[in-house]
C-alpha positions as CSV (number, residue, x, y, z in Angstrom):
1,M,-62.6,147.0,-93.4
2,R,-60.4,143.9,-92.9
3,R,-60.1,144.6,-89.1
4,R,-63.9,144.8,-88.8
5,A,-64.3,141.5,-90.6
6,M,-61.7,139.9,-88.3
7,A,-63.4,141.3,-85.2
8,M,-66.7,139.8,-86.4
9,H,-65.3,136.3,-87.0
10,P,-66.4,133.7,-84.4
11,S,-62.8,133.1,-83.4
12,A,-62.3,136.7,-82.3
13,S,-61.2,136.7,-78.6
14,N,-64.5,138.1,-77.2
15,R,-66.4,135.2,-78.8
16,K,-64.1,132.3,-78.0
17,L,-65.0,129.7,-75.4
18,K,-62.5,128.9,-72.7
19,I,-63.2,125.5,-71.2
20,L,-61.6,123.8,-68.3
21,V,-62.6,120.1,-67.7
22,S,-61.8,118.6,-64.3
23,A,-62.7,115.2,-62.8
24,D,-62.3,113.5,-59.5
25,A,-60.0,110.5,-59.3
26,E,-62.7,107.9,-60.2
27,A,-64.4,110.1,-62.8
28,H,-67.7,110.0,-61.0
29,I,-68.0,113.8,-61.2
30,V,-66.8,115.8,-64.2
31,Q,-67.1,119.6,-64.0
32,I,-66.9,121.6,-67.2
33,L,-66.1,125.3,-66.4
34,V,-66.9,127.6,-69.3
35,H,-65.8,131.2,-69.8
36,G,-66.4,133.4,-72.9
37,C,-69.5,133.9,-75.0
38,V,-71.8,130.9,-75.9
39,S,-73.3,131.5,-79.3
40,A,-75.1,129.5,-82.0
41,V,-71.7,129.1,-83.7
42,N,-69.9,127.4,-80.8
43,L,-72.8,125.6,-79.2
44,H,-72.0,122.4,-81.1
45,A,-68.4,122.4,-79.7
46,L,-69.9,122.6,-76.2
47,D,-72.1,119.6,-76.9
48,L,-69.0,117.6,-78.0
49,V,-67.2,118.4,-74.7
50,V,-70.3,117.3,-72.7
51,R,-70.6,114.1,-74.7
52,R,-66.9,113.3,-74.1
53,A,-67.1,114.0,-70.4
54,A,-70.2,111.7,-70.1
55,T,-68.3,108.8,-71.7
56,L,-65.4,108.8,-69.2
57,S,-67.1,106.3,-66.9
58,P,-70.5,104.7,-66.6
59,G,-72.8,106.8,-64.4
60,T,-70.6,109.9,-64.6
61,N,-72.2,113.0,-63.2
62,V,-71.5,115.9,-65.5
63,V,-71.8,119.5,-64.3
64,L,-71.7,122.2,-66.9
65,D,-70.8,125.5,-65.1
66,L,-71.7,128.4,-67.3
67,S,-71.8,131.0,-64.5
68,G,-68.6,132.6,-65.8
69,A,-69.9,132.8,-69.4
70,Q,-72.2,135.0,-71.4
71,A,-74.8,133.6,-73.7
72,W,-76.6,135.0,-76.6
73,D,-80.3,135.3,-75.9
74,S,-81.1,133.1,-78.8
75,V,-79.2,130.1,-77.3
76,R,-80.3,130.4,-73.6
77,T,-83.0,127.7,-74.0
78,D,-80.5,125.5,-75.8
79,L,-78.4,125.5,-72.6
80,R,-80.9,123.6,-70.5
81,P,-80.0,120.0,-69.5
82,E,-83.0,118.5,-71.4
83,S,-82.1,120.5,-74.6
84,I,-78.5,119.3,-74.5
85,T,-79.5,115.7,-73.9
86,A,-82.1,116.0,-76.7
87,R,-79.5,117.3,-79.2
88,L,-77.0,114.5,-78.3
89,T,-79.7,111.9,-78.7
90,A,-80.9,113.4,-82.0
91,Q,-77.4,113.2,-83.3
92,G,-77.1,109.6,-82.3
93,T,-74.0,110.4,-80.2
94,A,-75.5,110.4,-76.8
95,P,-73.8,108.0,-74.3
96,A,-75.9,105.9,-71.9
97,P,-78.2,108.1,-69.9
98,F,-76.1,110.3,-67.6
99,P,-76.9,112.9,-64.9
100,L,-76.4,116.4,-66.3
101,G,-76.5,119.5,-64.2
102,V,-76.2,123.0,-65.7
103,I,-75.3,126.2,-63.8
104,P,-76.8,128.8,-66.1
105,P,-74.9,131.9,-67.3
106,A,-75.5,135.2,-65.6
107,P,-78.3,137.3,-67.1
């Protein structure tokens, strides 16, 4: 019973996000490469990474590459650029407007 509960926990290895953030020398382009499973539980953490990347330099282009990740069907619409920007704005944590590109997860 305990093993089953541990396997269902959001920190279980099949549900963790693995994120690699890379930037060019002037921080004009920041790429966020995501592997793992994007769920409603870890979506907020992904928003925080996007926000931090956008604040590196004025006019930073942020590319969120989810092509190596899986996503729950319930959060697929939340992974669109306009949805991410709207959440950051609603939280009052959005940096100045920044270009955001999203490479969607595989179906």
